[in-house]
C-alpha positions in Angstrom: -11.7 -12.8 -2.5 -10.5 -15.1 0.3 -13.9 -15.9 1.8 -13.2 -14.0 5.0 -16.3 -12.8 6.8 -16.7 -10.4 9.7 -15.8 -13.0 12.5 -12.6 -14.0 10.7 -11.5 -10.4 10.2 -12.2 -9.6 13.9 -10.0 -12.6 14.9 -7.2 -11.5 12.6 -7.4 -7.9 14.0 -7.2 -9.2 17.6 -4.2 -11.4 16.7 -2.4 -8.5 15.1 -3.2 -6.3 18.2 -1.8 -9.0 20.5 1.4 -9.5 18.3 2.3 -5.9 17.8 0.7 -4.1 20.7 -1.4 -1.0 20.6 1.6 1.4 20.3 3.1 -0.3 17.3 0.0 -0.4 15.1 0.0 3.3 14.2 3.7 3.1 13.3 3.1 0.1 11.1 0.1 1.8 9.4 2.2 5.0 8.8 5.1 2.9 7.3 2.6 1.0 5.1 1.1 4.3 3.9 4.5 5.8 3.1 5.5 2.6 1.2 2.3 2.7 -0.8 2.8 6.3 -1.6 6.4 5.7 -2.8 5.2 2.7 -4.9 2.5 4.8 -6.6 5.1 7.5 -7.3 7.4 4.9 -8.9 4.6 3.6 -11.0 3.8 7.1 -12.2 7.4 7.8 -13.0 7.7 4.5 -14.9 4.6 5.2 -16.9 5.8 8.7 -17.7 9.1 7.3 -18.9 7.3 4.8 -21.2 5.1 7.3 -23.0 6.5 8.1 -26.4 7.4 11.6 -27.0 6.1 13.5 -30.1 8.7 13.8 -32.8 10.2 17.2 -33.4 7.9 19.6 -35.3 8.2 20.1 -39.1 
C-alpha cells in the first residue's frame, strides 16, 4: 500500500519505542483496541438502524 518493506517497518517500530517507551506501548495498544471495538459496535448499531423493518402483517 505505502511501499514499506521490512527495514522501513523495523525503523518505524524502533522510533515508536523510543518516543513512547516500553511501558507506554501496551497502554497505547489497549486503548487502540478499545477504540476499534467501540467503532465496530457503532457501525453495527448504525447498520441495524438503517435496515428497513417488515411492515405489519396482514
